[in-house]
N, C-alpha and C positions, 0 to 999 in steps of 0.2 A: 618589495614585490612579493605577493603571495601567489603561489601556484596551487590551484584547486582542481582535482580530477573528479568529475561526475561520471559515474558508470551508467550503463544501460541507456544510451542515448535514444534508443527507439521506444522507450516506455512512455506512457502518457504523462508522468510527472516530471520528466526531464526538463521540459521547457519552463515549467513553473519554478523549479529549483534554481535553474540558471538565472531567471529574471530576479528571483529573490536575492540571490547572492550579489548580483550586479548592483542592487539598490542599497547595499550596506555601506554606510558612510565611511567607516574606518578602513574599508578596502578600496575606496575610490582613488586613493593616491597610487595604487599599484596592484593590479589583479590580472592574472591570466587564467582563463577558464579552459581546462583540458577536458576532453570527452573520449569515451570509447564505447564500442558496441560490436557485437559479432556480425552485424549486418552492415556492410560498407555503404548501403544506400539509406541508412537510418537518417531521417530528416534532422534529428537533434544534432548530428555531427556538424551540420551547416551553421549552427549557432555557437560553435566553439572557436576559440582562438587557435587551438591546435588539437589534433585528435589522432587516434590509432585504432586499428581493428583488433579486438580482443577475442580470445576463445570463449566458449560458453562457460558460465559460472561453475558448472559441475565438472568441467574438464580438469584433468590433472595438470594441465599446462597453464591454467588460469592465473594462479597466484604468481608463478615465476614470470609470466609475461607482464603482469602489472608491476611487479617489483623491478623488472628490467627498465620499464618505461619511467617509473617514478624515480628511480635512481638516476637515470640519464637526464631527466627534466626537472630535478629538484622539487618534486611535488611535496607540498606541506600538508595536504589533507586530501583524503579519499572520501567521497560521499557515495556509498552504494545505493542504487535506486531499484535494484531487483532482488527479490527474496532469495533466489538461489545463490546469489553472491555473498550474502550476509555471513553465513557460517564459515566458509573458506577464508574470508577476510578477517573475521573476528578471531579465528584460530591462528592467524598469521600476524596479529598486531605487533608482536615483539620484533618480528622480522622487519616490518616497515618502520618501526620506531628506531631501529638501528641506523636508518638513513634520515632520521628527523621527520618522518611522515606519520601523521596520525590517521586512524581509521574511525569514521563516524558510525560506530556500531556498538551495541551493548555486548555483554559477555556471551561466549559460546554456549554456556549452560542455560542462560535465559533464552537464547534464540532457539535452542533445541526444544524447549517447552512451548514457546510461543508459536513457532512455525508448524507444529503438529497439533491440529485442532483437538484431537483426542486427548493428548497430553495436557493441552491448555485447559480444557474443560474439567478434566479429572483433577488437576492441580487446584483449580479455583472452587471446585464443588465443596471442599471440606473447610473452607475459610470464611471470612466475614462477608464475602460477596456471593455466597452460595445461592441465595434467593434470586440472583440475577443471571443464573446460568440455565440455558434452555434444557428441557428434557431431551436426551439423545441416547442413541445406542450405536454400537459399531458392528458392522457385518461385512463379510467378504464372500458370501454365497447367497444364492437366490432364496433358499428356504428361510434363512435367518432374516433376510430383508423382508419377506412376507410376514414373518412372525412379529418383527418389531413394528412394521407398518400397522398391522392390525391392533397391536397393543396401544399405540398412540391414538389411533382412531377411536378405540374403545374408551380412551380417557378424554375424548372430546377435542382432540388436537387436530388442526390442519397439519399436514406433513410435508417436509421438504428433505432433500438430500444434498450432501456436498462431500467431496473427497476429504480425507483427513489432512492431506498435504496438497494444497493448491492455492492459487492466488488470482486476483483479478476477476473473481466470479466464475472461474473455470469449473465446470462440473456441477454447478449449483442448479437445481431444478425444484420447482414447486409442483407437487403431485396434485393435479386437478384435471378433471374431465373438461373438454372443450365443448361448449354448447353451440348449436347451429347459429344462433344470432351473433355469437362472438366471432364466428368464422367470417361473417359478412360485414360486421360493424367495427371490429378492432384490428389493429395492425398485428402482424405475427409477433409472438413473444418467444424468444429462445429460452426463457426462464420457466416455462410451464410445460408439463408433460403428463399424459394420462398414466394411471397406474398400469394399465394393460400394456401400453407401449414401453414403459420403463422395464417391466418384467421381461418383455421380449428382448430388449437391448441387453439387459444384464445376463440373460440366458444365452446370448449369441456366443458361440465358440466354447461353451462349457458353463457350468453353474458357478464357478468361482471368479472373483475379480478383486482388484486392490481394495484396501480398507475404505469403507464408505460410512459416513455418518447419516443415520436416519433420525431426524429430529423434528421437534415441533416447529411449525412455521408461525411467526408472529405477524399479525396483520396491521399493526398500528404504525405510527410515525417512525421513520427511520432517521437516526442521527449518526453523524460522523464527528468525532471529537479529537482534535489535534492537541497534543500536550507535550511539554518539555520542561526541564528543570535546570536552572542555573541560579543557585542561591535560593530561589523560590519557585514554586510550581505554577506554571502558566498553562491555561487551557481554554480552548474556544469550541464549544459545542455548536454544531450547525446542522440544520435539517438537510436531508437528501430528498428533495421533492420530485425531481425528474432525473432518472438514471438511464443512460444510453450505453449499452455494451459494458455495464459495470462501472461506468464513470458518471459522477454527478455533474449535471449541466445546469442545475438550478437549485438554490437553497437559500436559507436565511440563518444568520448567527443568532442564537437564542441564549440568554442568560439562565440556563437550566441548572439550578444549584444541585439537584439530585445527581445529574450526570457529571457535574464538576467534581463532587465529592466521591462518587463511585469511580471515576476515572483515576483520581489520585490514589485511591486504594489499590486499584489494579496495577497501576504504574509501579507503585512501591512493592507490592507483593511479588511481581515478576522480576524485580531487580533491573528495570529498564533504565538505560542511560541515554542521554541525548533526546531524540525525538521518537514519538509513537503516535499512531493514529488508531483510535479505538472505535469500533462501530457497534451500535445498538439498534434494537427495534422494540417497540412497546407491544406487549401482548394485550389480549382482550380485557384484562383487568386493570390496565393502566400501569403495569410494572415493566420497566425497561430491562431487556435481557441482552446479554452479550452475543454478538455475531462473530467478531474476529478482532484480533489485535495485529496491526501492521507495524513492526518495529523499525520504521524508516519514514522518510518524508512521503506524504500522500500526494496523489495526483491532483487533488483539488486544494492543496495548501494555499494557493493563491487567493482563495476566498478569505482566509484569515488575514493575509497581508492587506487585502482591501478593507478589512475591518480594523486595521491598525496594529496587527501583531505579525512581525516577521520571524517565524519560527526558525528559519535558516540562520538568522543572526543569533538567536538564543543559543542554538547548538554550536555554532562556530565560535562564539565568544567563550563558551565553556571549554571547547577543544583547545583554544589558544590560551586559556587561563586568564581571560579578560573579565572585568567586572560585568555584572548583569546590568541591563537597562530596564527602565520602567515603561510599560506600554499602557495606553488607554484604549480599551476595547470599545469599538462602536457596535453595540448590540443592535439587532434588527437590520444589519447590513445584508441586503439581498444580492446574490450573484446570479447572473444568467450568462451562459456561454453561447457564443455565436460562431458561425463558420468564418474562417479567414483563410485566404489563399496564400500559399508560399510557392514562388516560382524559382527554378534554378536553371541556369544556362551554362553550357560548357565553354567558358571564356578564359581558360587558363587556370592557374592554381594559386592558392594562398597558403594552405597548410600542408598539402601533399600533392604529389604529381597528378592525381586524378580528381582533385577537389573541384567542384563547380562554384562559380560565382553565384551569390545568393541575392535574390530580390524578394523582399517581404513587404507586402502592402495590401491594403483593402481595396476592393474594386467598388 
């Protein structure tokens, strides 16, 4: 019997990770999926065999609460699904190892670079992938923002902003004026903001604000590349054709050798272990440029499994010291996500006193 704890049950990728783990053949003889989240109503908790409510990843009580649960439930492996949980868990690997529990996260040093976009870009700018790093500047006051914006515009760049520390598209905006015809013909986009409106927002309550990246905005095709390494490097590039609230709902797996080679270089340069999701967008010259690196399972990893590669299995095999398996990738696999309903009714409990019975079906 293997006990696996997946954290952040309320995040978009939780259900994909849970499904991928349940499909692994060598775990079929005995597996218990445990989950946790700080929100007791997170729907992901309904898909676990057992769960508990955890503090926020940034809480001082987070690690001790997880350790208490893992110790009492003989957890073999923790899979963190939220960025803010990664560094606390990576820092505590030895503590969990003392009870035979592994943490699926790379080193604290790597994470501190990856999760801060300023540090990430600065680290990669001086190496072999420097031509694939967007032009960017850091500011924390309105005057510097205006200056960097004008500089990028003078260089012929479209401009966007994003916080240096954020995930899931939070804080990302493309700076663009809205035309009258767009107002009537297009749906509202939370990813676009006029320069004037942005200056007003950044000036609200004073001229200073947390570190913000002002960077060139690439208008070409966007790719998400999942990758992992167990004896050999495995990677699946896929287009992000339709994105809703930062989540890809339609895309196609593409055998893009340039992105495969580039992703392996970045993976190795950053000292990543287990899984990473690397996102790119092509600029107007046809050159792919890095958007971000997510050192965890991605919310759309299920697309890769549909194309023949179970990245959860690759990482878990490495964690348990098991030999790698060969995968045959089905290129040109298209994924489209559709709505599906989940109903829950309060008919007693299964894992806790307040758990609802779950009904999951399509209408």
